[in-house]
N, C-alpha and C positions, 0 to 999 in steps of 0.2 A: 681310955680315949685313944682313938686311932692316930697313928703317926702321920697319916696322909692328910693332905689338904682337903677340906670339905668341898664336895662338888654339889652345887645347887643353883641352877640357872634355868628359868622357865620363860623368860621374856627379855626384852632389850632395855628395860627402863627401871626396874626395881633397884633399890640402893645397892651399889656395887661394893663387895667386900674383898674379892681376890681377882686379879687379872693376870693373864699371860701376855708378855710383851716380846715381840720379835727382835732380831738383832742383825747386824751386818758385819762384813769382814773388816778387820783392821786396815787402815790405809796402806800399811806395809805389805799387804797381800799383793799389791800391784808394783812392787819394787822392780821386778824383772821385766816389765814392759819396756822395750827399747825405745819406742817413740815417746819423747818427753812430753809432747803436747797431749797425748792420750793418757800417759801416766799422771800428769798434773790434773787433768779434768776428772779422772776417776778418783784420785785421792781426795780432791775437793768434795766431790759428791759424798764419799764415804765418811770423811771427817765431819762434814756438816750434818749428815744424817745421824752419826753417832752422838753429836752434840744435842740434836733434837730429841733423840731417844732418851738420853740422860735427863734432859729437861722435863720431858713427859713423866718419867719415872719419879722425879722429885716432886712434881706437881701432884700426882695422884697419891703418892705416899703422904703428902701433907693433908690429904683428905682421909687419912687412916685406911687406905686401901693397900693390901699386900700385893706385891709384884713378883711374879716368877719370870726369870729371864736367864738364858744361857747363851754364851758366845758361840760362834761357829766352831772355834777350836775346841771348846768343851764338848761339843756335839760330835766331834770326829772329822770335821772338814779339814782339808789341807790348809797350811798357813801361807802358801804362796801360789799364785796363779800358775807358776812354772811347773808345779807338781801335777798339773792337769795336761801336760804335754807328753805325748807318747815318745817312745824311743825313735820313731821315724820322724819326729819333729812336728807331728800333727797335734793341734790343740783339741782337747775334748776329754770328757770324763772317761771315755772308752780306753784311753791310752794306758791306764793303770789297772783297769778292772775287767777288760774283755775276757770272756771265758769263765768268769767267776760267778758264783751264785748271786753276789750283790749286783753285778752288771746285768745278769739275765733277768733278775726279778725286779730291780728297782731303777733301771736306767730309763727314766722318763724325763731326763733333762732336756729332751727335745733336740733332735739332730746331733746328739753326742757333743753338746757344748759344755762349757764350764757350768757346774751346778750353781743355781741361784742361792744367795744367802737366805737363811731362815727368817725372813723379815715379816712376810704377810701370813702370820700364823693362823688366821681365820680362813684362809683359802681352802684348806683341806680338813679342818677340824671344827666341830661345833659341840657345845654342851647341850645334851638333850635331857633336861631335868637333873638327874643324879648320875649321869654317865658321860664320859668323854667318848665322842663318836668320831672316828677318823673316816671321812667320806670318800677319800681318793687314794689310790695306789700310787703314791708319789715319793720321790727321793727325799724331799724335805722332811716329811713326817716319818719316814724310815729312820732318818738321823735323829729325830725328836723322840722316837719311841721309848728309849731307855729313860729319858727324863720324865715322860708321861707316867711311866711305871713308878719311878722314884717319887714323884710328887703326889700322884693320885692313887697308886695301887693298881696292879694289873687287873684285879677283879672289878675295877671301876672304869675300865677302858674297853671299848669295842673296836678291835682291829680286824674284823672280818673282811672289810673292803680292802684294807691294806694287804691282807694275806691272800687276796685273790679269791675269796669265797663268795663274792657277789659279782655278777656279771650284768652289765647294763648296755642297752642298745643306744646307738647314735640317732638323733633326729636329722632330718635333711638340713635344718638350719645349722646344726653342729658340724655336719660334713662340709657345708659351705664355708664355715669359719676355718676349717682345716685347709680348704682349697685356697682361700684368700691369703692365708699365712704360709702357703706353700709347704704344707706339712702332710700332704696326702700321697707322696710318692712322685718320682720323677716323671712317670707317664701322665700325671695330671697337672703338671706345672702351668700349663696354659689355660686351664679350666678354672673358673672362679665361682661356679654355682652348681649345687647338687641337681638343679633342674636340667642341667646339660648332660647328666649322667644316666646310664641305664641302671636298672635295679641290680644287675650283676656287678656293675662297676661300684655301686654304693656298697654292696656286700663285700667286694674286694678291699675297699678302703677300710671298712669296719674290721675286717679280718686282719689286715696288715697293720692297722693302727687301732687296736682295741681300746674302747673307752675305759679308763682306769678308775671308774666310779663317777662321782659328780662333785661339782664345786659346792663347798659348804655354804657360801653366801646365797645359794639358790634357796636356802631355808630361812624363814623368818618366824621365830617363836613369839607368840603373843598369848601367853597363858595356855588355856585349853585349845585355842586355835593355833594352827601352824600353817603358814603359807608355803607352798612348794612351787618353784618355777620350773617348768618342764621344757625349757628351750633346749637343754642339753641332752636329756634322755626322758622318754615317757615312763620310765620305770621307777622314778624317785619316790613317788607316793607309795607304791607297792613295797619297796624296800623299807621305808620308814614305818609303815603300818605293821610290818613283821616284827621290827625291833622295839618300836615305841608306840604301842596301841593306845596309850593314855592321852594322845593328842588327837584332835579333830582336824584332818588335813583338807586343805582347800587348794586346788591347782590354779596357778596363774601362769601367764606367759608374757614376761616383760624383758626378755632377752638375757636373763640370768644376772648373777652377781648383783642382786637386788639392793645391797647396801650402798651401791653407787647410783641407785635410782630413787630410793625413798628411805626414810628413817622414821621409826615410831619413837617419838620423844617422850610421850606419856600417854596413858589411856585417854583417847579422845582427840589426840593431836598427832598429825603426820606431816612431815615436810617431804616434798617430792620435786624431781626435775620437771621443768615446764613441758618437756617433750612427751611425758607419759600422760598428760591430760587427755590426749586423744584416745588412749586406751581405757578411759573411764575408770581410773583407779578408785574413784569415789564409791563404785559398787563393791570394791573389796573392803572398804571401810565405811559402811553405811552409818549415817548419823554421827560420824567423826568429822572433825575439821581437817581438811587437806589443804596445805598451803604450798603453792608452786613458786619456784623462782628459776631463773634462766641460767644457762651455762656460761662459762667465761667467753669473752669476745676474743677468740683466737686471732682474728684479723688485726687486732691492735698489738699483738706481741711482735716485737722487733725481730725480724729474720724468720718468723714462723713459717711463712708461705714458702720460702726457699728451702728451709729444713724439711718441710712436709714432703717435698718432692724426693728427698733423699731417704727418709725413713717412714714414708707412707702415713705420717701423722700419728705415729705410735708413742713417741716420747719427746721430752724437751728438757734440756738443762740450761737455765738462764745464763747468758754470756758465752755459751759455747756453740751458738747456732752456726758460726762460720768455721768451726774447727772440724774440717772434713776428715782429718785423720782419726779423730775421736769418733765421729759418726760412722765411718767405715769399720772401725774396730768393733763398735757395739753391734752393728748390723751383721757383721761376719761371725763374731765369736760369742757375743752375749745377747743374742736375739731373744732368748728365753727369759731374760731378766726384765724385759719391758712389756707393756700391755698395749692398750688402745686409749690413750688419754683423751682423745676427742670424744669418746663415747662415755667418759666418766665424769660425773658431777661430784667433785670432791667435797663440796660444802654440805652435802647431805650425808657424807660418810663420817659421821661423828659418833662419839662414844658417850652415852648417858651415864653419869655418875650417880644421880639420884633425882628426885623430883624438882630440884632447884638448879643443879649444875650439869653442864654438858660440855665435853671437850670438843673443840672445833679446830680445823686446820688453818683457817684464815680469819681475819677480822672483816669478813664480808658484811657491809653495813645493812644489807637487806636481811641476812640471817640474824644479825645482832638485834635488829628491830623486831623480828618475829619472836625471838626468844624473850625479849623484855616484855612484849605484849602478853606473853603467857607465863609471866613470873618465873622465868628461868634465866640463869646467868651463864653466858658463854665463858668457858675457861680456854683462853687462846693459847694453844701450844703450836708454835711454828713447825711446819713440816716442809722444809724448803724444796725437797726433791721428790715430792709426791708425783710430779709430772714425769719423772724418770721411772720410778718404781711402779707407777700406776696404782696407788693405794693411799687411803687416808687413815685416820686413827682407828676407825672401826676395823679396817682390814688388818692393821698391824697388831691388833690385840684380840684376846679371847676372854670373855667374861666368865670366869670359872665359878665364882660364887656371888650370888645376889641374895639379899634378904627375902624372907617370905617363901611361899610355895606356889603351886600352880593354881591360878585363879581364872575365873570366867569373866572376860572383859566385854561381853555382850556382842561379839562379832559372829 
């Protein structure tokens, strides 16, 4: 019998046996922050997130599901934010690694900021049948690599993208995303759309900011059918066909990170964000039931409109809307930790345990009613700071082993 954990996952809904769970820094990581309002807010976020992760782990283990999880310290992260300050007093990962192989090869912490904790493990990794496939050349999965080998065996892991053996082109939409987040170079700070660039300028951005692979949530496995979202790169289908020809790939374009757009709960049933109705998602799932529900009413969130002017609607921590020191600190030093929460529908970002139980982020009555009507029970696991980290339970987990094999679900 192999000493490694079995890898077997062909879809999003077969009975779950083993799952990988992300983790966050200990609250003490922030002890050296001098501004006490900022220190308090960050410690609160990380204390409560740790509590929520521990609760999730207990809940799924009660369903006889094995959980793999490692702390940032176990993975080799520094134990204090001050360790990421250079000798010149500049904060950023470059302070301790510039000129080293690690810095040159894996510094994709964006703008040389403090590396994000290894929380959203599905962002750069997916299980393709019987293999762990790392889809992005990213710092987080570089830190996770030894654990992947320890848990699953190197022969069962595909690190070609992580090792720079796969090159992907950027789409115009992806370049626009870089421009909007001001990550395309100083000469493009005032440009917000790729349509305003020449082809030469687009090539320059792609050269200076090469695409490090693609986001794993652009891939949705449904047995023999596999949906691939090409918003980020037109090359994703070609790469997957090379490594995993056992799937039948179908290209879609729903702006990527599709687990924040729709979720396959069981064969024949999909829940989706209301806004994708206009993209006729029903054609992707012919003869299946697609149930839509709307996004949160952000206008009802106290202080949200004021905060939105400060952080461009990217993140929210309840109760800290007026903490300008905290907001300035996040926007200046930890910008790569947050996402675009106004574009994310967290209630579709759920983790199916089997044909009866599904883990959800909130007790949304519309979602609960949908599940009950289809003989499914919501397992409510609070994730209080999903609006800060921009991720739900599907993002924070990776389904390593599910029962059964690859099946044809008629798509």
